[in-house]
C-alpha positions as CSV (number, residue, x, y, z in Angstrom):
1,M,-0.2,25.1,-17.1
2,T,-2.7,24.8,-20.2
3,I,-4.8,21.7,-20.0
4,P,-5.1,20.3,-23.7
5,I,-8.5,19.9,-25.2
6,S,-8.9,16.3,-26.4
7,R,-11.2,14.6,-29.1
8,V,-14.3,13.0,-28.0
9,S,-14.0,9.1,-27.9
10,N,-15.8,6.0,-26.4
11,L,-13.6,3.9,-24.1
12,L,-15.9,0.8,-25.1
13,D,-15.2,1.2,-28.8
14,I,-12.7,-1.6,-29.6
15,P,-10.7,-0.7,-32.7
16,D,-11.2,-3.1,-35.7
17,I,-7.6,-4.4,-35.9
18,A,-6.0,-7.4,-37.2
19,T,-3.6,-7.9,-34.3
20,R,-4.9,-9.4,-30.8
21,D,-2.0,-8.1,-29.1
22,E,-3.1,-6.4,-25.9
23,R,-3.3,-2.7,-26.4
24,F,-2.2,0.2,-23.9
25,E,-3.5,3.6,-24.9
26,D,-3.0,6.9,-23.2
27,V,-6.6,8.8,-22.7
28,L,-5.0,11.6,-20.7
29,R,-1.5,12.6,-19.6
30,L,-0.9,15.3,-17.3
31,P,2.1,16.0,-14.6
32,G,1.5,13.4,-11.9
33,V,-1.4,11.3,-13.5
34,R,-2.0,9.2,-16.5
35,I,-5.0,7.8,-17.5
36,E,-4.9,4.7,-19.7
37,R,-7.3,2.3,-21.6
38,I,-6.1,-1.2,-21.8
39,I,-7.8,-3.7,-24.0
40,S,-7.0,-7.4,-23.3
41,H,-7.9,-10.5,-25.3
42,G,-7.4,-13.4,-22.9
43,H,-4.0,-12.2,-22.0
44,T,-2.2,-13.0,-18.6
45,T,0.9,-11.7,-17.0
46,P,3.9,-14.3,-17.2
47,A,4.5,-15.4,-13.4
48,D,8.0,-14.4,-13.8
49,Q,7.3,-10.9,-15.1
50,P,4.9,-9.0,-12.7
51,Y,4.0,-5.4,-13.0
52,L,5.9,-3.3,-10.5
53,Q,5.9,0.3,-10.3
54,S,6.9,3.1,-8.2
55,W,3.3,4.9,-8.4
56,D,0.0,4.0,-7.2
57,E,-2.7,2.4,-10.0
58,W,-6.3,2.5,-9.8
59,V,-7.9,0.1,-12.1
60,M,-11.6,-0.4,-13.1
61,L,-13.0,-3.2,-15.1
62,L,-15.4,-1.7,-18.1
63,T,-16.1,-5.1,-20.2
64,G,-15.3,-8.8,-19.6
65,T,-14.0,-10.3,-16.4
66,A,-10.5,-10.7,-15.0
67,E,-8.4,-11.7,-11.9
68,L,-5.7,-9.7,-10.5
69,E,-2.9,-11.2,-7.9
70,L,-1.3,-8.7,-5.8
71,D,1.8,-10.1,-4.1
72,G,1.4,-10.3,-0.4
73,I,-2.3,-8.9,-0.3
74,G,-4.6,-11.5,-2.3
75,H,-6.3,-12.6,-5.4
76,Y,-9.2,-10.7,-7.0
77,S,-11.8,-11.4,-9.3
78,L,-13.3,-8.4,-11.2
79,R,-16.6,-7.9,-13.1
80,P,-17.7,-4.9,-15.1
81,G,-17.7,-1.9,-12.6
82,D,-15.4,-3.5,-10.1
83,H,-12.3,-1.4,-9.1
84,L,-9.3,-1.6,-7.0
85,L,-6.3,0.6,-6.0
86,I,-2.9,-1.2,-6.6
87,P,-0.4,0.7,-4.1
88,A,3.1,1.5,-5.4
89,G,5.6,-1.0,-4.8
90,I,3.2,-4.1,-4.9
91,A,4.1,-6.6,-7.6
92,H,1.0,-7.8,-9.4
93,R,-0.2,-9.8,-12.5
94,V,-3.3,-10.4,-14.4
95,T,-4.1,-14.3,-13.8
96,H,-7.0,-14.2,-16.1
97,S,-8.7,-12.0,-18.7
98,D,-11.8,-12.4,-21.0
99,R,-11.7,-12.0,-24.8
100,A,-12.3,-8.3,-25.3
101,T,-11.6,-7.2,-21.5
102,I,-11.4,-3.5,-21.3
103,W,-9.8,-1.8,-18.1
104,L,-9.6,1.7,-17.2
105,A,-6.3,2.5,-15.4
106,I,-5.4,5.6,-13.5
107,H,-1.6,6.0,-12.6
108,I,-1.3,8.7,-9.8
109,G,1.9,10.0,-9.0
110,E,3.9,8.6,-12.1
111,N,6.7,10.9,-13.3
112,C,5.0,11.8,-16.7
113,K,4.7,15.0,-18.6
114,A,1.6,16.3,-20.1
115,S,0.9,15.7,-23.7
116,S,-2.3,16.1,-26.1
117,S,-4.0,13.1,-27.3
């Protein structure tokens, strides 16, 4: 397998865009692992639409503050530098995020194919 060489970019740069929609951007995608940057602008997860996936997800907050609720496990307040492993099969939701909150998420064991960025 050849690992694609990607361009240099800065995870903390927020694109100047008109939309304030939450952004999900793949940083790197290889078989079994995907690294993603998420930019939230005060977004929360609807209570009736939690995230639920069949792979582990490690998240780290780079900027802003956020709160995560993991069903059956607990509620977590995150500041820059804080990180947390969300085990596969655990429903979870964001209950708070600041404006311009940047997350780094690593999806481990996800059924994904390699692609170049």
